[in-house]
PQR file of N, CA, C, O and H, with PARSE charges and radii, in Angstrom:
ATOM      1  N   MET A   1     198.447 118.813 -56.626 -0.4000 1.5000
ATOM      2  CA  MET A   1     199.034 119.908 -57.374 -0.0000 2.0000
ATOM      3  C   MET A   1     198.245 121.186 -57.149  0.5500 1.7000
ATOM      4  O   MET A   1     198.701 122.262 -57.537 -0.5500 1.4000
ATOM      5  N   GLY A   2     197.104 121.100 -56.549 -0.4000 1.5000
ATOM      6  CA  GLY A   2     196.358 122.291 -56.190 -0.0000 2.0000
ATOM      7  C   GLY A   2     195.556 122.913 -57.317  0.5500 1.7000
ATOM      8  O   GLY A   2     195.019 124.006 -57.136 -0.5500 1.4000
ATOM      9  H   GLY A   2     196.734 120.227 -56.233  0.4000 1.0000
ATOM     10  N   ALA A   3     195.448 122.267 -58.475 -0.4000 1.5000
ATOM     11  CA  ALA A   3     194.689 122.830 -59.590 -0.0000 2.0000
ATOM     12  C   ALA A   3     193.204 122.520 -59.411  0.5500 1.7000
ATOM     13  O   ALA A   3     192.843 121.421 -58.990 -0.5500 1.4000
ATOM     14  H   ALA A   3     195.884 121.379 -58.622  0.4000 1.0000
ATOM     15  N   PRO A   4     192.349 123.484 -59.728 -0.5600 1.5000
ATOM     16  CA  PRO A   4     190.909 123.215 -59.645  0.2800 2.0000
ATOM     17  C   PRO A   4     190.489 122.106 -60.608  0.5500 1.7000
ATOM     18  O   PRO A   4     191.169 121.855 -61.603 -0.5500 1.4000
ATOM     19  N   GLY A   5     189.380 121.449 -60.316 -0.4000 1.5000
ATOM     20  CA  GLY A   5     188.906 120.336 -61.124 -0.0000 2.0000
ATOM     21  C   GLY A   5     188.631 120.697 -62.565  0.5500 1.7000
ATOM     22  O   GLY A   5     188.872 119.889 -63.462 -0.5500 1.4000
ATOM     23  H   GLY A   5     188.827 121.653 -59.508  0.4000 1.0000
ATOM     24  N   LYS A   6     188.123 121.913 -62.808 -0.4000 1.5000
ATOM     25  CA  LYS A   6     187.805 122.282 -64.194 -0.0000 2.0000
ATOM     26  C   LYS A   6     189.059 122.395 -65.056  0.5500 1.7000
ATOM     27  O   LYS A   6     189.007 122.135 -66.258 -0.5500 1.4000
ATOM     28  H   LYS A   6     187.927 122.570 -62.079  0.4000 1.0000
ATOM     29  N   ASP A   7     190.189 122.782 -64.451 -0.4000 1.5000
ATOM     30  CA  ASP A   7     191.437 122.830 -65.215 -0.0000 2.0000
ATOM     31  C   ASP A   7     191.857 121.431 -65.660  0.5500 1.7000
ATOM     32  O   ASP A   7     192.327 121.246 -66.782 -0.5500 1.4000
ATOM     33  H   ASP A   7     190.231 122.993 -63.474  0.4000 1.0000
ATOM     34  N   ALA A   8     191.689 120.465 -64.789 -0.4000 1.5000
ATOM     35  CA  ALA A   8     192.037 119.087 -65.133 -0.0000 2.0000
ATOM     36  C   ALA A   8     191.122 118.563 -66.229  0.5500 1.7000
ATOM     37  O   ALA A   8     191.548 117.745 -67.043 -0.5500 1.4000
ATOM     38  H   ALA A   8     191.308 120.615 -63.877  0.4000 1.0000
ATOM     39  N   PHE A   9     189.889 119.011 -66.266 -0.4000 1.5000
ATOM     40  CA  PHE A   9     188.947 118.590 -67.298 -0.0000 2.0000
ATOM     41  C   PHE A   9     189.228 119.282 -68.625  0.5500 1.7000
ATOM     42  O   PHE A   9     189.107 118.663 -69.682 -0.5500 1.4000
ATOM     43  H   PHE A   9     189.543 119.676 -65.604  0.4000 1.0000
ATOM     44  N   LEU A  10     189.601 120.553 -68.583 -0.4000 1.5000
ATOM     45  CA  LEU A  10     189.779 121.322 -69.813 -0.0000 2.0000
ATOM     46  C   LEU A  10     191.068 121.001 -70.568  0.5500 1.7000
ATOM     47  O   LEU A  10     191.143 121.246 -71.772 -0.5500 1.4000
ATOM     48  H   LEU A  10     189.699 121.056 -67.724  0.4000 1.0000
ATOM     49  N   LEU A  11     192.062 120.470 -69.904 -0.4000 1.5000
ATOM     50  CA  LEU A  11     193.317 120.154 -70.590 -0.0000 2.0000
ATOM     51  C   LEU A  11     193.115 119.144 -71.719  0.5500 1.7000
ATOM     52  O   LEU A  11     193.579 119.407 -72.828 -0.5500 1.4000
ATOM     53  H   LEU A  11     192.001 120.271 -68.926  0.4000 1.0000
ATOM     54  N   PRO A  12     192.460 118.019 -71.507 -0.5600 1.5000
ATOM     55  CA  PRO A  12     192.252 117.089 -72.629  0.2800 2.0000
ATOM     56  C   PRO A  12     191.364 117.671 -73.730  0.5500 1.7000
ATOM     57  O   PRO A  12     191.562 117.386 -74.911 -0.5500 1.4000
ATOM     58  N   VAL A  13     190.390 118.484 -73.339 -0.4000 1.5000
ATOM     59  CA  VAL A  13     189.518 119.107 -74.334 -0.0000 2.0000
ATOM     60  C   VAL A  13     190.324 120.054 -75.209  0.5500 1.7000
ATOM     61  O   VAL A  13     190.189 120.037 -76.432 -0.5500 1.4000
ATOM     62  H   VAL A  13     190.228 118.716 -72.380  0.4000 1.0000
ATOM     63  N   THR A  14     191.155 120.873 -74.592 -0.4000 1.5000
ATOM     64  CA  THR A  14     191.986 121.820 -75.325 -0.0000 2.0000
ATOM     65  C   THR A  14     192.994 121.095 -76.217  0.5500 1.7000
ATOM     66  O   THR A  14     193.194 121.483 -77.368 -0.5500 1.4000
ATOM     67  H   THR A  14     191.264 120.886 -73.599  0.4000 1.0000
ATOM     68  N   ALA A  15     193.619 120.061 -75.702 -0.4000 1.5000
ATOM     69  CA  ALA A  15     194.582 119.293 -76.490 -0.0000 2.0000
ATOM     70  C   ALA A  15     193.896 118.636 -77.685  0.5500 1.7000
ATOM     71  O   ALA A  15     194.464 118.583 -78.776 -0.5500 1.4000
ATOM     72  H   ALA A  15     193.457 119.746 -74.767  0.4000 1.0000
ATOM     73  N   SER A  16     192.688 118.141 -77.484 -0.4000 1.5000
ATOM     74  CA  SER A  16     191.935 117.519 -78.581 -0.0000 2.0000
ATOM     75  C   SER A  16     191.593 118.540 -79.660  0.5500 1.7000
ATOM     76  O   SER A  16     191.692 118.236 -80.848 -0.5500 1.4000
ATOM     77  H   SER A  16     192.227 118.184 -76.598  0.4000 1.0000
ATOM     78  N   LEU A  17     191.197 119.727 -79.268 -0.4000 1.5000
ATOM     79  CA  LEU A  17     190.890 120.777 -80.250 -0.0000 2.0000
ATOM     80  C   LEU A  17     192.128 121.190 -81.039  0.5500 1.7000
ATOM     81  O   LEU A  17     192.048 121.430 -82.243 -0.5500 1.4000
ATOM     82  H   LEU A  17     191.116 119.974 -78.303  0.4000 1.0000
ATOM     83  N   LEU A  18     193.259 121.271 -80.370 -0.4000 1.5000
ATOM     84  CA  LEU A  18     194.500 121.617 -81.057 -0.0000 2.0000
ATOM     85  C   LEU A  18     194.881 120.527 -82.064  0.5500 1.7000
ATOM     86  O   LEU A  18     195.265 120.827 -83.195 -0.5500 1.4000
ATOM     87  H   LEU A  18     193.324 121.076 -79.392  0.4000 1.0000
ATOM     88  N   LEU A  19     194.774 119.286 -81.656 -0.4000 1.5000
ATOM     89  CA  LEU A  19     195.078 118.174 -82.547 -0.0000 2.0000
ATOM     90  C   LEU A  19     194.142 118.150 -83.747  0.5500 1.7000
ATOM     91  O   LEU A  19     194.587 117.912 -84.870 -0.5500 1.4000
ATOM     92  H   LEU A  19     194.462 119.042 -80.738  0.4000 1.0000
ATOM     93  N   TYR A  20     192.861 118.390 -83.528 -0.4000 1.5000
ATOM     94  CA  TYR A  20     191.885 118.461 -84.623 -0.0000 2.0000
ATOM     95  C   TYR A  20     192.260 119.568 -85.609  0.5500 1.7000
ATOM     96  O   TYR A  20     192.203 119.367 -86.822 -0.5500 1.4000
ATOM     97  H   TYR A  20     192.500 118.583 -82.616  0.4000 1.0000
ATOM     98  N   THR A  21     192.641 120.730 -85.089 -0.4000 1.5000
ATOM     99  CA  THR A  21     193.002 121.860 -85.941 -0.0000 2.0000
ATOM    100  C   THR A  21     194.210 121.533 -86.808  0.5500 1.7000
ATOM    101  O   THR A  21     194.228 121.860 -87.995 -0.5500 1.4000
ATOM    102  H   THR A  21     192.687 120.892 -84.103  0.4000 1.0000
ATOM    103  N   ILE A  22     195.205 120.900 -86.234 -0.4000 1.5000
ATOM    104  CA  ILE A  22     196.409 120.547 -86.988 -0.0000 2.0000
ATOM    105  C   ILE A  22     196.087 119.523 -88.073  0.5500 1.7000
ATOM    106  O   ILE A  22     196.514 119.681 -89.217 -0.5500 1.4000
ATOM    107  H   ILE A  22     195.190 120.634 -85.270  0.4000 1.0000
ATOM    108  N   ILE A  23     195.340 118.478 -87.725 -0.4000 1.5000
ATOM    109  CA  ILE A  23     194.986 117.440 -88.698 -0.0000 2.0000
ATOM    110  C   ILE A  23     194.147 118.023 -89.829  0.5500 1.7000
ATOM    111  O   ILE A  23     194.356 117.683 -90.994 -0.5500 1.4000
ATOM    112  H   ILE A  23     194.994 118.350 -86.796  0.4000 1.0000
ATOM    113  N   ARG A  24     193.206 118.892 -89.497 -0.4000 1.5000
ATOM    114  CA  ARG A  24     192.357 119.511 -90.521 -0.0000 2.0000
ATOM    115  C   ARG A  24     193.178 120.391 -91.456  0.5500 1.7000
ATOM    116  O   ARG A  24     192.965 120.374 -92.669 -0.5500 1.4000
ATOM    117  H   ARG A  24     193.036 119.167 -88.551  0.4000 1.0000
ATOM    118  N   SER A  25     194.104 121.152 -90.908 -0.4000 1.5000
ATOM    119  CA  SER A  25     194.952 122.025 -91.723 -0.0000 2.0000
ATOM    120  C   SER A  25     195.804 121.223 -92.696  0.5500 1.7000
ATOM    121  O   SER A  25     195.914 121.576 -93.870 -0.5500 1.4000
ATOM    122  H   SER A  25     194.276 121.166 -89.923  0.4000 1.0000
ATOM    123  N   VAL A  26     196.401 120.154 -92.211 -0.4000 1.5000
ATOM    124  CA  VAL A  26     197.243 119.314 -93.065 -0.0000 2.0000
ATOM    125  C   VAL A  26     196.405 118.662 -94.164  0.5500 1.7000
ATOM    126  O   VAL A  26     196.808 118.640 -95.327 -0.5500 1.4000
ATOM    127  H   VAL A  26     196.312 119.867 -91.257  0.4000 1.0000
ATOM    128  N   SER A  27     195.239 118.130 -93.791 -0.4000 1.5000
ATOM    129  CA  SER A  27     194.415 117.455 -94.793 -0.0000 2.0000
ATOM    130  C   SER A  27     193.891 118.430 -95.850  0.5500 1.7000
ATOM    131  O   SER A  27     193.844 118.080 -97.029 -0.5500 1.4000
ATOM    132  H   SER A  27     194.912 118.148 -92.847  0.4000 1.0000
ATOM    133  N   LEU A  28     193.500 119.636 -95.457 -0.4000 1.5000
ATOM    134  CA  LEU A  28     193.055 120.635 -96.437 -0.0000 2.0000
ATOM    135  C   LEU A  28     194.186 121.063 -97.360  0.5500 1.7000
ATOM    136  O   LEU A  28     193.971 121.276 -98.553 -0.5500 1.4000
ATOM    137  H   LEU A  28     193.539 119.920 -94.499  0.4000 1.0000
ATOM    138  N   THR A  29     195.381 121.187 -96.815 -0.4000 1.5000
ATOM    139  CA  THR A  29     196.533 121.579 -97.633 -0.0000 2.0000
ATOM    140  C   THR A  29     196.803 120.538 -98.706  0.5500 1.7000
ATOM    141  O   THR A  29     197.039 120.886 -99.863 -0.5500 1.4000
ATOM    142  H   THR A  29     195.555 121.014 -95.846  0.4000 1.0000
ATOM    143  N   PHE A  30     196.771 119.257 -98.332 -0.4000 1.5000
ATOM    144  CA  PHE A  30     197.002 118.202 -99.322 -0.0000 2.0000
ATOM    145  C   PHE A  30     195.844 118.097-100.302  0.5500 1.7000
ATOM    146  O   PHE A  30     196.065 117.867-101.491 -0.5500 1.4000
ATOM    147  H   PHE A  30     196.580 118.974 -97.392  0.4000 1.0000
ATOM    148  N   LYS A  31     194.626 118.259 -99.832 -0.4000 1.5000
ATOM    149  CA  LYS A  31     193.454 118.165-100.700 -0.0000 2.0000
ATOM    150  C   LYS A  31     193.453 119.279-101.754  0.5500 1.7000
ATOM    151  O   LYS A  31     193.134 119.035-102.917 -0.5500 1.4000
ATOM    152  H   LYS A  31     194.446 118.446 -98.866  0.4000 1.0000
ATOM    153  N   GLN A  32     193.807 120.490-101.347 -0.4000 1.5000
ATOM    154  CA  GLN A  32     193.828 121.637-102.258 -0.0000 2.0000
ATOM    155  C   GLN A  32     195.110 121.695-103.076  0.5500 1.7000
ATOM    156  O   GLN A  32     195.157 122.369-104.104 -0.5500 1.4000
ATOM    157  H   GLN A  32     194.067 120.688-100.402  0.4000 1.0000
ATOM    158  N   GLY A  33     196.134 121.004-102.637 -0.4000 1.5000
ATOM    159  CA  GLY A  33     197.411 121.034-103.344 -0.0000 2.0000
ATOM    160  C   GLY A  33     198.240 122.256-103.017  0.5500 1.7000
ATOM    161  O   GLY A  33     199.170 122.594-103.750 -0.5500 1.4000
ATOM    162  H   GLY A  33     196.095 120.455-101.801  0.4000 1.0000
ATOM    163  N   GLY A  34     197.913 122.922-101.924 -0.4000 1.5000
ATOM    164  CA  GLY A  34     198.650 124.111-101.508 -0.0000 2.0000
ATOM    165  C   GLY A  34     197.880 124.862-100.447  0.5500 1.7000
ATOM    166  O   GLY A  34     196.942 124.338 -99.846 -0.5500 1.4000
ATOM    167  H   GLY A  34     197.158 122.648-101.328  0.4000 1.0000
ATOM    168  N   ILE A  35     198.295 126.119-100.221 -0.4000 1.5000
ATOM    169  CA  ILE A  35     197.642 126.933 -99.210 -0.0000 2.0000
ATOM    170  C   ILE A  35     197.253 128.299 -99.783  0.5500 1.7000
ATOM    171  O   ILE A  35     197.856 128.783-100.741 -0.5500 1.4000
ATOM    172  H   ILE A  35     199.057 126.545-100.709  0.4000 1.0000
ATOM    173  N   TYR A  36     196.260 128.890 -99.190 -0.4000 1.5000
ATOM    174  CA  TYR A  36     195.879 130.268 -99.485 -0.0000 2.0000
ATOM    175  C   TYR A  36     196.412 131.148 -98.363  0.5500 1.7000
ATOM    176  O   TYR A  36     196.187 130.870 -97.185 -0.5500 1.4000
ATOM    177  H   TYR A  36     195.771 128.497 -98.412  0.4000 1.0000
ATOM    178  N   TRP A  37     197.118 132.209 -98.733 -0.4000 1.5000
ATOM    179  CA  TRP A  37     197.649 133.118 -97.738 -0.0000 2.0000
ATOM    180  C   TRP A  37     197.440 134.536 -98.236  0.5500 1.7000
ATOM    181  O   TRP A  37     198.016 134.943 -99.245 -0.5500 1.4000
ATOM    182  H   TRP A  37     197.301 132.435 -99.690  0.4000 1.0000
ATOM    183  N   ARG A  38     196.618 135.280 -97.527 -0.4000 1.5000
ATOM    184  CA  ARG A  38     196.316 136.675 -97.845 -0.0000 2.0000
ATOM    185  C   ARG A  38     195.836 136.843 -99.288  0.5500 1.7000
ATOM    186  O   ARG A  38     196.256 137.754-100.001 -0.5500 1.4000
ATOM    187  H   ARG A  38     196.150 134.950 -96.707  0.4000 1.0000
ATOM    188  N   GLY A  39     194.952 135.944 -99.690 -0.4000 1.5000
ATOM    189  CA  GLY A  39     194.340 136.058-101.004 -0.0000 2.0000
ATOM    190  C   GLY A  39     195.147 135.485-102.155  0.5500 1.7000
ATOM    191  O   GLY A  39     194.729 135.585-103.308 -0.5500 1.4000
ATOM    192  H   GLY A  39     194.611 135.204 -99.110  0.4000 1.0000
ATOM    193  N   THR A  40     196.290 134.888-101.867 -0.4000 1.5000
ATOM    194  CA  THR A  40     197.133 134.304-102.904 -0.0000 2.0000
ATOM    195  C   THR A  40     197.266 132.812-102.649  0.5500 1.7000
ATOM    196  O   THR A  40     197.419 132.380-101.507 -0.5500 1.4000
ATOM    197  H   THR A  40     196.630 134.806-100.930  0.4000 1.0000
ATOM    198  N   PHE A  41     197.207 132.016-103.735 -0.4000 1.5000
ATOM    199  CA  PHE A  41     197.367 130.577-103.604 -0.0000 2.0000
ATOM    200  C   PHE A  41     198.813 130.200-103.862  0.5500 1.7000
ATOM    201  O   PHE A  41     199.402 130.615-104.860 -0.5500 1.4000
ATOM    202  H   PHE A  41     197.083 132.367-104.663  0.4000 1.0000
ATOM    203  N   TYR A  42     199.383 129.414-102.965 -0.4000 1.5000
ATOM    204  CA  TYR A  42     200.742 128.910-103.112 -0.0000 2.0000
ATOM    205  C   TYR A  42     200.672 127.389-103.210  0.5500 1.7000
ATOM    206  O   TYR A  42     200.240 126.722-102.270 -0.5500 1.4000
ATOM    207  H   TYR A  42     198.905 129.076-102.155  0.4000 1.0000
ATOM    208  N   SER A  43     201.096 126.843-104.348 -0.4000 1.5000
ATOM    209  CA  SER A  43     201.054 125.392-104.533 -0.0000 2.0000
ATOM    210  C   SER A  43     202.158 124.736-103.705  0.5500 1.7000
ATOM    211  O   SER A  43     203.146 125.372-103.336 -0.5500 1.4000
ATOM    212  H   SER A  43     201.447 127.385-105.111  0.4000 1.0000
ATOM    213  N   LEU A  44     201.963 123.449-103.426 -0.4000 1.5000
ATOM    214  CA  LEU A  44     202.963 122.730-102.648 -0.0000 2.0000
ATOM    215  C   LEU A  44     204.307 122.673-103.373  0.5500 1.7000
ATOM    216  O   LEU A  44     205.361 122.764-102.743 -0.5500 1.4000
ATOM    217  H   LEU A  44     201.161 122.932-103.727  0.4000 1.0000
ATOM    218  N   SER A  45     204.265 122.523-104.693 -0.4000 1.5000
ATOM    219  CA  SER A  45     205.530 122.479-105.439 -0.0000 2.0000
ATOM    220  C   SER A  45     206.269 123.811-105.348  0.5500 1.7000
ATOM    221  O   SER A  45     207.495 123.840-105.243 -0.5500 1.4000
ATOM    222  H   SER A  45     203.409 122.450-105.204  0.4000 1.0000
ATOM    223  N   GLU A  46     205.524 124.909-105.389 -0.4000 1.5000
ATOM    224  CA  GLU A  46     206.146 126.230-105.248 -0.0000 2.0000
ATOM    225  C   GLU A  46     206.737 126.414-103.855  0.5500 1.7000
ATOM    226  O   GLU A  46     207.821 126.977-103.707 -0.5500 1.4000
ATOM    227  H   GLU A  46     204.528 124.886-105.474  0.4000 1.0000
ATOM    228  N   LEU A  47     206.038 125.948-102.855 -0.4000 1.5000
ATOM    229  CA  LEU A  47     206.530 126.065-101.483 -0.0000 2.0000
ATOM    230  C   LEU A  47     207.777 125.212-101.285  0.5500 1.7000
ATOM    231  O   LEU A  47     208.692 125.614-100.565 -0.5500 1.4000
ATOM    232  H   LEU A  47     205.158 125.490-102.976  0.4000 1.0000
ATOM    233  N   LYS A  48     207.825 124.049-101.911 -0.4000 1.5000
ATOM    234  CA  LYS A  48     209.006 123.185-101.789 -0.0000 2.0000
ATOM    235  C   LYS A  48     210.211 123.814-102.480  0.5500 1.7000
ATOM    236  O   LYS A  48     211.336 123.684-101.998 -0.5500 1.4000
ATOM    237  H   LYS A  48     207.083 123.723-102.496  0.4000 1.0000
ATOM    238  N   LYS A  49     209.985 124.502-103.619 -0.4000 1.5000
ATOM    239  CA  LYS A  49     211.086 125.170-104.318 -0.0000 2.0000
ATOM    240  C   LYS A  49     211.683 126.277-103.465  0.5500 1.7000
ATOM    241  O   LYS A  49     212.904 126.426-103.409 -0.5500 1.4000
ATOM    242  H   LYS A  49     209.071 124.607-104.010  0.4000 1.0000
ATOM    243  N   ARG A  50     210.836 127.052-102.801 -0.4000 1.5000
ATOM    244  CA  ARG A  50     211.321 128.160-101.974 -0.0000 2.0000
ATOM    245  C   ARG A  50     212.104 127.691-100.772  0.5500 1.7000
ATOM    246  O   ARG A  50     212.944 128.420-100.246 -0.5500 1.4000
ATOM    247  H   ARG A  50     209.844 126.931-102.847  0.4000 1.0000
ATOM    248  N   ARG A  51     211.833 126.473-100.332 -0.4000 1.5000
ATOM    249  CA  ARG A  51     212.498 125.948 -99.149 -0.0000 2.0000
ATOM    250  C   ARG A  51     213.968 125.641 -99.414  0.5500 1.7000
ATOM    251  O   ARG A  51     214.787 125.693 -98.496 -0.5500 1.4000
ATOM    252  H   ARG A  51     211.150 125.880-100.759  0.4000 1.0000
ATOM    253  N   GLN A  52     214.304 125.325-100.647 -0.4000 1.5000
ATOM    254  CA  GLN A  52     215.674 124.930-100.975 -0.0000 2.0000
ATOM    255  C   GLN A  52     216.602 126.093-101.069  0.5500 1.7000
ATOM    256  O   GLN A  52     217.790 125.915-101.339 -0.5500 1.4000
ATOM    257  H   GLN A  52     213.639 125.283-101.392  0.4000 1.0000
TER
END
């Protein structure tokens, strides 16, 4: 495919970091019971109400 060796090495590293970020975000959201966005806390129940 003509890609340099470092690109082949960095793809799994990058994918692992992305997966870690997603898992951490989800776990923090459930642990806190919501999310903080621009200084305001939004509970999961409030977010579910807005979705409907």
